[in-house]
C-alpha positions as CSV (number, residue, x, y, z in Angstrom):
1,M,-31.8,-2.3,-3.8
2,V,-29.9,-1.1,-6.9
3,K,-26.7,0.7,-6.3
4,D,-26.4,4.1,-8.0
5,N,-23.2,5.8,-9.1
6,G,-22.4,6.9,-5.5
7,K,-20.7,5.0,-2.7
8,I,-22.6,3.6,0.3
9,I,-21.4,3.6,3.9
10,G,-23.1,1.4,6.4
11,V,-23.4,2.3,10.1
12,A,-24.4,-0.5,12.4
13,D,-24.9,0.5,16.0
14,T,-26.5,-0.8,19.2
15,M,-29.1,0.1,21.9
16,F,-26.6,-1.1,24.5
17,A,-24.3,1.9,23.9
18,R,-24.5,4.6,26.5
19,I,-24.2,7.3,23.8
20,N,-25.6,7.4,20.3
21,M,-22.6,6.2,18.4
22,G,-24.5,5.7,15.1
23,E,-25.7,9.3,15.2
24,I,-22.1,10.5,15.8
25,A,-21.0,8.6,12.7
26,V,-23.8,10.0,10.6
27,E,-23.1,13.5,11.7
28,T,-19.4,13.1,11.0
29,L,-20.3,11.9,7.5
30,G,-22.5,15.0,7.1
31,D,-21.8,17.5,4.4
32,K,-19.0,15.4,2.8
33,A,-21.5,12.5,2.2
34,K,-24.0,14.9,0.7
35,K,-21.4,16.7,-1.4
36,E,-19.9,13.5,-2.8
37,K,-23.3,11.7,-3.0
38,I,-22.3,9.1,-0.5
39,K,-25.4,7.3,0.7
40,I,-25.7,6.2,4.4
41,E,-27.5,3.1,5.5
42,R,-28.0,2.7,9.2
43,Y,-29.0,-0.5,11.1
44,T,-29.5,-0.4,14.9
45,V,-29.6,-3.7,16.8
46,P,-29.9,-4.5,20.6
47,G,-26.3,-5.4,21.4
48,F,-22.9,-5.9,19.9
49,K,-23.3,-9.6,19.4
50,D,-26.0,-8.7,16.9
51,L,-23.5,-6.5,14.9
52,P,-22.0,-9.2,12.6
53,V,-25.3,-10.1,10.9
54,A,-26.4,-6.4,10.8
55,C,-23.1,-5.6,9.0
56,K,-23.5,-8.6,6.6
57,I,-27.0,-7.5,5.8
58,L,-25.8,-3.9,5.2
59,I,-23.2,-5.2,2.7
60,E,-25.3,-7.9,0.9
61,K,-28.8,-6.4,0.9
62,Y,-28.0,-2.6,1.0
63,N,-24.8,-2.8,-1.1
64,C,-22.6,-1.0,1.4
65,D,-19.0,-0.4,0.2
66,I,-17.7,-0.2,3.8
67,V,-19.4,-0.6,7.2
68,L,-18.8,0.9,10.6
69,A,-19.7,-1.5,13.5
70,C,-20.2,0.7,16.6
71,G,-20.4,-1.1,19.9
72,W,-20.1,-0.2,23.6
73,V,-18.5,-2.8,25.7
74,G,-19.5,-2.9,29.4
75,K,-17.1,-3.0,32.3
76,E,-17.7,-6.6,33.3
77,D,-15.5,-9.5,32.2
78,I,-18.4,-11.2,30.4
79,D,-18.8,-8.0,28.4
80,E,-15.2,-8.3,27.2
81,V,-15.8,-12.0,26.2
82,C,-19.0,-11.0,24.3
83,A,-17.1,-8.2,22.5
84,H,-14.4,-10.7,21.5
85,E,-17.1,-13.0,20.1
86,A,-18.7,-10.2,18.2
87,N,-15.3,-9.2,16.8
88,I,-14.8,-12.8,15.6
89,G,-18.2,-12.6,13.9
90,L,-17.3,-9.3,12.3
91,I,-14.1,-10.6,10.9
92,Q,-16.0,-13.6,9.5
93,A,-18.5,-11.3,7.9
94,E,-15.6,-9.3,6.3
95,L,-14.1,-12.5,4.9
96,M,-17.4,-13.7,3.6
97,T,-18.2,-10.5,1.8
98,N,-14.7,-9.1,1.0
99,T,-15.8,-5.8,2.5
100,H,-14.1,-3.9,5.3
101,I,-16.0,-3.5,8.5
102,L,-14.3,-1.0,10.8
103,K,-14.8,-2.2,14.4
104,V,-15.5,0.9,16.5
105,F,-15.7,-0.5,20.0
106,F,-15.5,1.5,23.2
107,H,-14.6,-0.4,26.4
108,E,-15.9,1.0,29.7
109,K,-12.6,-0.3,31.3
110,E,-10.8,2.5,29.4
111,A,-12.3,5.0,31.8
112,V,-13.8,3.2,34.8
113,E,-16.4,5.3,36.7
114,N,-15.7,8.4,34.7
115,A,-18.7,8.9,32.4
116,Q,-17.5,12.2,30.9
117,K,-14.1,10.6,29.9
118,Q,-15.9,7.6,28.5
119,K,-18.0,9.9,26.3
120,E,-15.0,11.9,25.1
121,I,-13.0,8.8,24.2
122,C,-16.0,7.2,22.4
123,I,-16.9,10.3,20.4
124,D,-13.3,10.7,19.3
125,R,-13.0,7.1,18.3
126,V,-16.3,7.1,16.3
127,H,-15.3,10.4,14.6
128,K,-11.8,9.2,13.6
129,H,-13.0,5.8,12.4
130,T,-15.7,7.4,10.4
131,L,-13.2,9.7,8.7
132,N,-11.0,6.6,8.0
133,A,-14.0,4.9,6.4
134,L,-14.6,7.9,4.1
135,E,-11.0,7.9,3.0
136,M,-11.1,4.1,2.4
137,L,-13.8,4.6,-0.1
138,D,-11.0,6.0,-2.3
139,G,-9.3,2.6,-2.5
140,K,-6.5,0.6,-0.9
141,E,-3.9,3.3,-1.0
142,A,-6.0,6.0,0.6
143,L,-4.6,5.7,4.1
144,R,-1.0,5.0,3.1
145,K,0.0,8.5,3.9
146,N,-0.7,7.7,7.6
147,A,1.2,4.4,7.7
148,G,3.6,4.3,10.6
149,K,2.4,7.6,12.0
150,G,1.1,6.3,15.4
151,K,-2.5,7.4,14.7
152,R,-5.0,6.6,17.5
153,Q,-8.8,6.5,17.6
154,G,-10.1,7.6,21.0
155,Y,-6.8,9.2,22.2
156,T,-4.2,11.7,21.1
157,D,-2.0,10.2,18.4
158,A,1.2,8.5,19.7
159,G,3.2,9.8,16.8
160,E,5.9,8.1,14.8
161,I,9.3,7.2,16.1
162,E,12.0,9.0,14.2
């Protein structure tokens, strides 16, 4: 695939997620992506341990400038272990490609037995990380204005300490 003049954002998501995290990211990109001619490449895999190779493929084969790795972590201890393993793989893929992969993981333990709260946290996290990815396309200084501001993805911002 030959890269055109526009930027490309990759969205890797999973079938294991209980809400369509990839679609939330694509919808968040929406009009801004069209207006700025930002192309979106999406790759859906079975589970979050499959995300590292999906992200690496999005970067190397589809020339993505940045990738969102969207994963839903179950409530069992083994799910947390698998998420940790996936995260290590994602970091390795970043280092191998010199490309940012924003890890957009939701952990069921954040809102045990409250599906509506899980959904709210997850949607907020995907939305905010997607906006961060859009800004990061503008370069290494794009998020500097938010440094030290206590920004949170999935929750209300903590705010900076004066």
